[in-house]
C-alpha positions, 0 to 999 in steps of 0.5 A, spaced: 500 500 500 502 506 498 504 511 503 499 517 504 501 524 502 501 529 507 502 536 508 509 535 512 513 540 507 509 546 510 514 545 516 520 546 511 522 545 504 529 543 502 532 547 508 539 545 505 543 550 510 539 548 516 540 541 515 548 542 514 548 546 521 544 540 524 548 535 521 554 539 524 551 538 531 548 531 531 552 526 535 550 518 534 544 516 538 542 523 539 534 524 539 530 530 536 529 533 542 536 532 544 538 535 537 533 541 538 536 543 545 543 543 542 541 547 536 538 552 541 544 553 545 549 553 539 548 560 537 547 557 530 540 559 528 540 566 531 535 569 526 530 563 527 525 563 533 525 557 538 518 555 535 520 555 528 527 551 530 523 546 534 518 545 527 525 544 523 528 539 527 521 535 529 518 535 522 523 536 517 530 533 520 527 528 524 523 524 519 528 525 513 535 523 517 533 521 524 528 516 522 532 513 516 538 513 520 542 517 515 544 523 519 551 520 521 553 518 514 551 525 512 554 528 517 561 525 515 559 527 508 557 534 509 563 537 509 567 534 504 562 533 498 561 539 493 554 542 494 550 540 488 552 532 490 550 533 497 543 536 495 542 530 491 543 526 497 538 531 501 533 530 496 533 523 496 532 523 503 527 528 503 523 524 497 523 518 502 520 522 507 515 526 503 512 521 497 508 527 494 515 530 492 518 523 489 511 522 485 511 529 483 518 529 480 518 522 477 511 523 474 510 531 472 517 534 472 521 529 468 515 528 463 515 535 462 522 535 460 522 529 456 516 532 452 521 538 450 518 543 455 523 548 459 518 550 464 513 548 470 507 552 472 503 553 479 498 550 475 502 543 473 503 542 480 496 544 482 493 539 477 498 534 480 495 535 487 488 535 485 489 529 482 492 525 488 486 528 492 481 525 488 485 518 487 485 518 494 492 519 495 491 523 502 488 521 508 483 526 508 480 530 502 484 536 502 481 543 501 482 548 495 486 552 500 490 546 502 491 544 495 494 550 493 499 551 499 501 544 498 502 545 490 507 551 492 511 547 497 512 542 492 515 547 487 519 551 492 522 544 494 524 543 487 527 550 487 531 549 493 534 542 490 536 546 484 531 542 480 527 549 478 529 556 478 528 560 484 523 566 485 516 567 486 514 566 479 508 562 477 512 559 472 519 556 474 525 554 469 526 546 469 534 545 471 535 538 470 540 535 474 545 529 472 545 524 477 553 524 480 556 518 481 557 519 488 549 519 489 548 513 484 553 509 489 550 512 495 543 510 493 544 503 490 547 501 497 542 504 501 536 500 497 540 494 498 541 495 505 534 496 505 533 489 504 531 489 496 533 484 491 538 486 486 533 487 480 528 491 485 534 496 487 535 497 479 527 498 478 526 502 485 522 509 484 527 513 487 531 513 481 526 517 478 528 523 482 534 523 477 529 521 471 532 514 470 529 508 468 531 501 469 536 501 463 539 507 465 540 505 472 543 499 469 548 503 465 550 507 472 551 500 475 556 499 470 560 505 471 560 503 479 563 496 477 568 500 473 570 503 480 570 496 483 565 498 488 560 492 485 561 486 481 555 486 476 552 481 471 546 482 466 543 478 461 536 481 458 532 484 464 535 480 469 541 483 473 545 480 479 550 484 483 555 482 488 556 488 493 563 489 495 561 493 501 558 490 507 555 497 511 553 504 509 559 506 513 564 503 508 560 506 503 561 513 506 568 511 507 569 510 500 566 517 498 570 521 503 576 518 501 575 518 493 
């Protein structure tokens, strides 16, 4: 069963800089409450109110990076990765926590781009959310005002991750992002350690964040194999992978050292 869409993006969109600050403060095993207390006393968020900071930690950072146990690895990657590559990892975890964002990018954003269009509009986003509500993808039937707000959150989040141009225009320029080798390595192993079989990893919908279909994912895997990070055997639509790393910590080690 698909996870219902929520309005959780209203608590914060991409929050790239705030996430970096919170990752710098994070220590292994720290709860959201602990992290909030540390953030409050750190002086790292002088322009953010206590209530707003609590929402950012509890409603954004925790579902994206604590629930998934991703924070410790990302804490190590944050200082060493280029900004565009780090944003891709943030996007992956934000989309995992917010299926509405994942589906919008996979189903609408890349479809528009594939059709040769170079802009996304507020109407495109609103139609997507309206259809989702009508199809029962939300736990309750959202009002028109909620549909409008969530539509703007989805567009704003895409802009924060550099998929769309910034600003308040009702038309946003599409800025397609090529998935980095680092992101492909990270996502492949992340899905593998979630217990998925090789072909389920390759066909997972998260690759759709970067406009990739299964045959294109296999091409990414061939590149990973060239680096010695996996061993891949593929025939027709069946792929078998030997995973050379045993933990995400080992994957992070390789990324840090590369």
